[in-house]
C-alpha positions as CSV (number, residue, x, y, z in Angstrom):
1,X,-4.0,-18.1,-4.7
2,X,-5.5,-20.1,-7.6
3,X,-6.1,-19.7,-11.3
4,X,-8.5,-21.0,-13.9
5,X,-7.8,-24.8,-14.2
6,X,-8.7,-24.8,-17.9
7,X,-5.9,-22.3,-18.7
8,X,-2.4,-23.4,-19.6
9,X,-0.2,-24.1,-16.5
10,X,2.7,-21.8,-15.6
11,X,5.0,-22.2,-12.7
12,X,4.1,-20.2,-9.6
13,X,7.1,-21.1,-7.5
14,X,7.9,-18.3,-5.1
15,X,10.5,-16.0,-6.6
16,X,9.8,-17.1,-10.1
17,X,8.9,-14.6,-12.8
18,X,5.7,-14.5,-14.9
19,X,6.1,-16.4,-18.1
20,X,5.0,-14.8,-21.4
21,X,1.6,-15.8,-22.7
22,X,-0.4,-16.0,-19.4
23,X,-4.1,-16.2,-20.3
24,X,-5.6,-17.1,-16.9
25,X,-6.8,-14.7,-14.2
26,X,-5.6,-15.2,-10.7
27,X,-8.1,-15.6,-7.8
28,X,-7.1,-14.8,-4.2
29,X,-9.3,-16.1,-1.4
30,X,-10.0,-13.0,0.8
31,X,-12.8,-12.5,3.3
32,X,-11.3,-9.0,3.9
33,X,-9.1,-6.6,1.9
34,X,-6.5,-4.4,3.6
35,X,-5.1,-1.5,1.5
36,X,-2.1,0.6,2.0
37,X,-3.0,4.1,0.9
38,X,-0.1,5.9,-0.8
39,X,0.9,4.1,-4.0
40,X,-2.0,1.7,-3.8
41,X,-5.3,3.7,-3.7
42,X,-3.8,7.1,-4.3
43,X,-0.9,8.1,-6.5
44,X,0.9,10.4,-4.1
45,X,4.4,10.0,-5.6
46,X,4.5,13.5,-7.1
47,X,3.3,15.1,-3.8
48,X,5.8,13.0,-1.9
49,X,8.7,14.2,-4.1
50,X,7.6,17.8,-3.7
51,X,7.1,17.8,0.0
52,X,10.1,15.7,1.0
53,X,12.5,17.5,-1.4
54,X,11.5,20.8,0.0
55,X,11.9,19.4,3.5
56,X,15.3,17.9,2.7
57,X,16.7,21.2,1.4
58,X,15.5,23.0,4.5
59,X,17.5,20.5,6.6
60,X,20.6,20.5,4.4
61,X,20.0,16.9,3.3
62,X,20.3,15.4,-0.2
63,X,16.7,15.2,-1.6
64,X,17.5,12.0,-3.6
65,X,18.9,10.3,-0.5
66,X,15.8,11.3,1.5
67,X,13.4,10.1,-1.2
68,X,15.1,6.7,-1.3
69,X,14.0,5.9,2.2
70,X,10.6,7.5,2.7
71,X,8.2,5.1,0.9
72,X,6.0,2.9,3.1
73,X,7.3,4.3,6.4
74,X,5.9,6.7,8.9
75,X,7.2,10.2,8.4
76,X,8.2,10.3,12.1
77,X,10.3,7.2,11.6
78,X,12.1,8.7,8.6
79,X,12.6,12.0,10.4
80,X,14.0,10.1,13.5
81,X,16.6,8.5,11.2
82,X,17.7,11.7,9.6
83,X,17.4,14.4,12.3
84,X,18.9,14.3,15.7
85,X,18.5,16.2,19.0
86,X,16.0,18.9,19.8
87,X,15.3,19.7,16.1
88,X,13.5,16.4,15.6
89,X,10.0,17.3,16.8
90,X,10.1,20.5,14.7
91,X,11.3,18.6,11.7
92,X,8.5,16.1,12.0
93,X,5.8,18.8,12.3
94,X,7.2,20.6,9.3
95,X,7.0,17.5,6.9
96,X,3.5,16.9,8.2
97,X,2.5,20.4,7.2
98,X,4.2,20.2,3.8
99,X,2.5,16.9,3.0
100,X,-0.9,18.2,3.9
101,X,-0.4,21.3,1.8
102,X,0.4,19.1,-1.2
103,X,-2.4,16.5,-0.6
104,X,-4.9,18.3,-2.8
105,X,-3.0,17.4,-6.0
106,X,-3.3,13.6,-5.3
107,X,-5.1,11.5,-8.0
108,X,-6.4,8.0,-7.6
109,X,-4.4,5.0,-8.8
110,X,-6.0,3.5,-11.9
111,X,-8.7,1.0,-11.1
112,X,-9.0,2.0,-7.4
113,X,-12.5,3.5,-7.6
114,X,-13.8,0.5,-9.4
115,X,-12.2,-2.0,-7.0
116,X,-13.6,-0.2,-4.0
117,X,-17.0,-0.1,-5.6
118,X,-17.0,-3.9,-5.7
119,X,-16.3,-4.1,-2.0
120,X,-18.9,-3.9,0.8
121,X,-17.9,-1.3,3.3
122,X,-17.5,-3.9,6.1
123,X,-15.0,-5.9,4.0
124,X,-12.2,-3.5,3.5
125,X,-10.0,-1.1,5.5
126,X,-6.9,1.1,5.0
127,X,-3.6,0.5,6.8
128,X,-1.4,3.5,6.2
129,X,1.9,4.8,7.6
130,X,0.5,8.4,7.2
131,X,-1.4,10.5,9.7
132,X,-5.3,10.3,9.8
133,X,-5.6,13.8,8.5
134,X,-3.2,13.2,5.6
135,X,-4.7,9.9,4.6
136,X,-8.2,11.4,4.6
137,X,-7.1,14.5,2.6
138,X,-5.5,12.3,-0.1
139,X,-8.5,10.0,-0.4
140,X,-10.8,12.9,-0.7
141,X,-8.6,14.7,-3.2
142,X,-8.6,11.5,-5.3
143,X,-12.4,11.2,-5.2
144,X,-12.3,7.9,-3.3
145,X,-14.6,6.8,-0.5
146,X,-13.4,6.8,3.0
147,X,-13.0,3.4,4.6
148,X,-15.2,2.2,7.5
149,X,-12.0,1.3,9.3
150,X,-8.5,2.9,9.1
151,X,-5.2,2.1,10.9
152,X,-2.7,5.0,10.7
153,X,0.8,5.6,11.8
154,X,-0.7,7.1,15.0
155,X,-2.3,3.8,16.0
156,X,0.8,1.6,16.1
157,X,3.8,1.5,18.4
158,X,6.0,0.4,15.6
159,X,5.6,1.3,12.0
160,X,6.0,-0.9,8.9
161,X,7.8,-3.3,8.3
162,X,6.5,-4.3,11.7
163,X,3.2,-6.3,11.1
164,X,1.3,-4.5,13.9
165,X,-0.7,-2.3,11.6
166,X,-2.0,-5.2,9.5
167,X,-2.8,-7.3,12.6
168,X,-4.9,-4.3,13.8
169,X,-6.5,-4.0,10.4
170,X,-7.6,-7.6,10.3
171,X,-9.0,-7.2,13.8
172,X,-11.0,-4.2,12.7
173,X,-12.6,-6.4,10.1
174,X,-13.2,-9.2,12.7
175,X,-11.0,-11.6,10.7
176,X,-7.8,-13.5,11.2
177,X,-4.9,-12.1,9.2
178,X,-4.7,-15.2,7.0
179,X,-8.2,-14.5,5.9
180,X,-7.2,-11.2,4.4
181,X,-5.3,-10.0,1.4
182,X,-3.0,-7.0,1.7
183,X,-2.3,-4.6,-1.2
184,X,1.0,-2.8,-0.9
185,X,3.5,-0.9,-3.1
186,X,6.6,-0.6,-0.9
187,X,9.0,-3.3,0.4
188,X,8.4,-2.2,4.0
189,X,4.6,-2.6,3.7
190,X,5.0,-6.0,1.8
191,X,7.1,-7.2,4.7
192,X,4.5,-6.0,7.2
193,X,1.7,-7.8,5.4
194,X,3.7,-11.1,5.1
195,X,4.7,-10.8,8.7
196,X,1.1,-10.6,9.7
197,X,0.4,-13.8,7.8
198,X,-1.7,-12.3,5.0
199,X,-1.5,-12.9,1.3
200,X,0.1,-9.9,-0.4
201,X,-0.6,-8.4,-3.8
202,X,2.1,-5.9,-4.7
203,X,1.1,-2.8,-6.7
204,X,3.4,-1.1,-9.2
205,X,7.1,-1.5,-10.1
206,X,8.3,-0.5,-6.6
207,X,6.8,-3.8,-5.3
208,X,8.9,-6.0,-7.7
209,X,11.4,-8.2,-5.9
210,X,10.0,-7.4,-2.5
211,X,8.3,-10.8,-1.7
212,X,4.7,-10.2,-2.7
213,X,2.7,-13.3,-3.9
214,X,1.9,-11.5,-7.1
215,X,2.6,-7.9,-8.4
216,X,0.2,-6.0,-10.6
217,X,0.7,-2.8,-12.6
218,X,-2.1,-1.0,-11.0
219,X,-5.7,-1.9,-9.8
220,X,-7.2,-1.9,-13.3
221,X,-9.6,-4.8,-13.6
222,X,-9.2,-6.1,-10.1
223,X,-12.6,-6.9,-8.4
224,X,-13.9,-8.7,-5.3
225,X,-16.9,-10.9,-5.1
226,X,-18.1,-13.3,-2.5
227,X,-14.8,-13.8,-0.7
228,X,-12.6,-13.8,-3.7
229,X,-10.3,-11.1,-5.2
230,X,-9.9,-11.6,-8.9
231,X,-6.7,-10.4,-10.5
232,X,-6.9,-10.2,-14.3
233,X,-4.0,-11.7,-16.3
234,X,-3.4,-8.5,-18.1
235,X,-2.6,-6.6,-14.9
236,X,0.1,-9.0,-13.7
237,X,3.7,-7.8,-13.7
238,X,5.1,-10.8,-11.8
239,X,3.5,-14.0,-10.6
240,X,5.2,-15.7,-7.7
């Protein structure tokens, strides 16, 4: 990850915070771009709250406690942690139905459409913990293009934070993981991207403190050209 050499220097030591007064854009070498879906391309937070709160009440669970553990994970993995015995399969099917019912209200994350428009179809893919049907429904509801390649929770043996999904995503693009950049909002996904060996751009406040190389507010102003992802200075929440 580099920056304009003519701009004032600021420390980029891992774990350090962005200093005030940054005036230089960041550039991230990236032959391929791997996007998480929820919280990165589509803003599904409201739908997640609605679906999972409804599900939690039906299973006599505290909605706040359930919502604290769902982000970035496969629904089946969350259900497996919270529901035991023969009710588990029914509970997993129920949350899949609720989330699909609420998908039509999903908007795009700011800047997502413009960033995707800068990317040739063969350069990017989606790596999501969701199901294929849910991911597709949310992308369509948000008015975003469908990717040429998608890795979903159905395609991996182990969900995030395991890196398997991002390793598969890089393979879909015909690249090594270190040639890609991962955009993620949740700690589990950031850990998965780092575990795969990719650079990671965190998106939104949920990504702060989770180990991403840089965290941006949203995708506004980000663009890709000729193997480089440019991150505008004004979008950065934390550098390093």
